[in-house]
C-alpha angles and dihedrals in degrees: 000000000000130000119224113202115203108209113140100120127093100227100227092183088064094059131165087030090061096041091113103352134077114260092238089060092069108117125236103194105322097333134078120240088246092054091052091051093050091047091053090057097041087059087069093043097258108148101158108094130179121189123199107202142176118151111058092349091154091065091053091047091052097050098036104041092158092067121090110234137212121184121221097210093189097044093133092060106034136054144228097294096053089041093056092051091057081081097046089126086071094056098082091095137035113300144165124218129203137181112247097225098065136080127205138174120260090247088067091063090042090056093046094053091055091067122096099197121120093234121024130175125194110237124191111214093188092055098123092061089061092052097058093091096032100099091152092053108036127193091263088072094055120111094236130190140204116208142189111201106314094336124098108225098180137008120189144125086234094070110109111252094232090054098045120107092207147316126274103235097205098261121113138165131207130193117216089268091045090052090051091051092048093052092045092054093044092056091043088054090049090054095044103037107035107151091354133110113272120203093318098326116113088233141351090259089060095044127120121230091251089062090061089046089054090050089052092049088051087054090053097256110155112237116179133203129231104205123220132168108221123311091128141091132183116215102204103131138029087255091055088050092055093046093049092049089051100047107023 
């Protein structure tokens, strides 16, 4: 199992912290976001780390020489989905992927690795409690899900908060078959939606990962949830940064 960390963006809503520093270098307590992510995976004996970078990648390469790096050359113009597929060469075996601007407890990764589904997304069912103080990042921005049993039936920011069954936290895991299915549907989307809107994104290049997941759900691919209650924070704004440093 390897963990692919998606961290190409600059994180403008964290300015001035990201003025001349990668977003994942922001410290929560005494540790960087990136250190906390790596620790959460090392708890479950994952030691193979891939980092997809863009903004300030050379600083990350210098301080984390043990990571394997892929450079998103067009990071200023694309989004998370295109960024992830900069590391498609790593998707020929089971892998997990994680956003680089989130922190989560080691028990979240422990719970995820217990699943035996081909495609599993970590879903926080206590997500609304975390949004009470997030006036700079309202519930409308959350990557919300609807579920039936263990199966995710819809994933979208457009889901009404009061109807959502939880929030996708940005951590997913794929078996070898799941990785194959993900890549197949990505390339199918590239063929079908080139220079066209894609599940709310203006183009596939600007799409979020959840928009590919929704396309897969539409095509009857089974995507399952791994349910957690808390144990997670997103660091998207300066307000999030202050909250995380207070409560983490």
